[in-house]
N, C-alpha and C positions, 0 to 999 in steps of 0.2 A: 461134792455137791450129788444130793439123792434125786431119784427119779421126778419129785415135784419141782424140785428147783430147776431142774433142767427143762421141763416143759413149761414152766412159768416164763423161764428165761426166753425160750423159743416164741412163745405168744405175746411176750409183752416187750420183745427187741425192736428196734428201728426197723426201717425198710429193709427187708433181706437183700443179701448181695446178688443171688443168682435168680434168673427169671423163672426158673421152673419152680423155685420155691415160693414166689410171689404170686405165681398163677395157682400154685397149690392151696395156699392160704385163701384165696380170694375166693376161687370156686368151692372150697370146702365151707366157706362162710355162708355163701350164697345158697348153698343145698342145705345146710344146717337151719337156717334163718327162712327156709321156704320162698326164697326169691326165684331160685331154681325149682320148678314144682317137680313133686315126686313122678318117677316114670317118664319124664319129659326126654326126648332126644337131646342129645348134646354133639350137634354136628360141629365138625371142626371149623368150617369156614364161617358159621355163626359165631362161634366163641372167638375165633380171630377177630371179627369185625366189632363185636361189643366188647370184648376186654382188652383189645389191642396187644395180643401176645402172638408169636409165631406158632407153627404148627409144633414144633419140637418141643418146647417148654409145656404146651398145653398137653400134648401127649404124654409126658413124663409124670405131669400133674394128675392127669385122669387115671393113669396106671396105679398111682398111688392112692388114689381115692378108691379106686377098685379094691386095693389091697385091704383098705378099712372097712369094705363093705357100703360105702356111701355111694357107689357108682358100680353098674353092672356092665359088663363087657360080652359083646358076641361078634364072633369073627366077621360074621355076614351083615349083622344089623349095626355094628359100632356100640359107640358108649350111649348109656342113658343113665339119669339120676335113678338112684334106686328106690323101687316103690315102696309104698307104705300100707300096711295092712293091720287088721286086728290080729291075726296069727303072728306077724312079726313082731308087734309091739309085745304080746305075751311071751314071746321067746325073750325079747330084751329084758324085760322084767323078770322072767325067771332067772336069767343069768345074773341080774344084778342083786337079787335076793340070796344067790349062792355066792358071789364076789364079794360085793361091798361091806356085808356085816362081818365077814373073815379079814378084810382088809381094815377095817375099823378097830375089831378086836386086837390085832397084831400092832396096829399103830399105838393104840392105848397102852399096850405092853411095854412098849418101847419110848415111851413118852420123855420129853425133857423139856427144860425151860423154854428153848426156842421154839419148839412146838405149840406150846402153849401160847406164846406169844403171837405166833403164826394165826391161830386159831381166833383169838381176840381181835386181832387187827383185821382180817377178813370179815369177821362178823360185823365188826363196826361199820366198815365199808358198805357192806351188803345194808346195814339198816339205815345209814345215811341216805342211801340210793332210795330205800323204801319210803324214807319221809320227804324225799324232794319230788318223786314222781308218782303222780296220782294213780289210781286204779280205774279202770283197768289197762291202762296205757302201759303201766309198769311190766305187763307180762311180755311185752313186744320191745321192750326198751332194751338196747344191745349194751348199756352200761350195767344195768341189773343182770342180764343174761350172763356177762362176763364175771361179775362179782359173785353170783350165784354158784357157779361152777368153782370159783376160787374156793370160796367158803368149803364146799363139799370136799374138794380134794385137800385143802389144809387139813381136815378132820383126818385124814387117812394116809397124811404125807410121811408120817414115821413108819409106815408099814415097810419091813424089811424086805419084802419081795418085789422086785421090780416088775416081774411080770403080772402080779396081783395087782399091783398099782396100776398098770398101763391098761389092762383089762377094764378096771374101774374108769378109768380115764375116757376110753373110748365108748364104753357103754353108756356112759353119762351123756355123750354126744349123741347117740342112736336115741336115747330117749328124750334127749331135746328136740329132735323134730317132732315128736308128738306131742310134748308139751306145748309147743308154740301153736301147733294145729287146733288143739282141743281148747286153747287158753279163750277162745270165742264164747265157749260155752262154760267159763270157769263158774263154780260156786264160790259165791262171795264170802259164804260162812267159813271157809277154810281159813284158818289162822297159821299161814306159812311162817309169819316171823317169830310166832310163839313155838312152832316146830323146830325151826333153827336155833332160837335160844336155849330150847330143852337139849337139843343134840349138843350145844356147846357146853353146857352146864355139866351133861354127863360125861363129856370127855375131859373136862377140866377136873372133875372130881376123880378121874381116872378110873371110872366104873365101866369096864369093858362090856360086861355083861349088859348094863342098862343101855349104853351107846349103841350097841349092836341091836338091840331090840327097837330104839326109837328109828335107827335108820331102816330098819324093815318097815315099820309102820308108815314111815315118810315115803318109802317107795311104793309100798301098797296103796296109799291114799292117792299118790298120783294116777296109779294103774285105774283107782276107781273113778278118777275125774276123765280119763281118756275114755273109759268104757262107756259112761255117762253121754260122753259128746257122740260115741258111736250110736248109741241108742236114739238120741234126740235127731241125729242125721237120718236114722232109719225111719222113725216117725215122720219126718218133715216129708220124705220122700214118698211114703204111704199116703200122706194128707194131698200132695199136691197129684198123685196118680189118681185118688178118689175125685178130686176136683175137675179131672178132664174126663 
């Protein structure tokens, strides 16, 4: 079982046995999906009341989230959901541009029939969800979000380096926080379905150079969407200030 198969088994398994694992998965999802707002305090008594866990599994979950960079920890001020900023997103994007094309190239180089079947199956699942859920609701749909990540990770699932794969896995989640936030200003002209199809076709053709170049462009396009959102928010703030 490779790194992809292990991670998918974890995320798609039934109810985890340990309370700390359940707390970790729940809080992680709430942070990634923006239910827990960036920078918000994570007070133990509030979390206990809202999520019905005792302090021990919650503290273990928060420490694990801090190790992933989704939570910040201060000895005097406690835990907070990691803040979001344009600088942080640029850092995430820069790392993705270094890591994911390399993971893609090495995955294509180690391609086999099982890998191809995995890519086709995950692309089909993603496409079916896109046909079922209308825009713009799809950008906030949990099923689409899960299938979107599964497809991207399937593309690099033959990467022989577990560290490289896991870096890609975690960076994708950090980028997902920003994708959700900027989805309210999403440019309808973007053909993400076409971008995903092109990625699949390049991978199945075992064209490592093309697949790596396409994943770079895909990441950069998401970066442009986030930047457009930041500019729009800035203009809204200026406009509201001028009206006062």
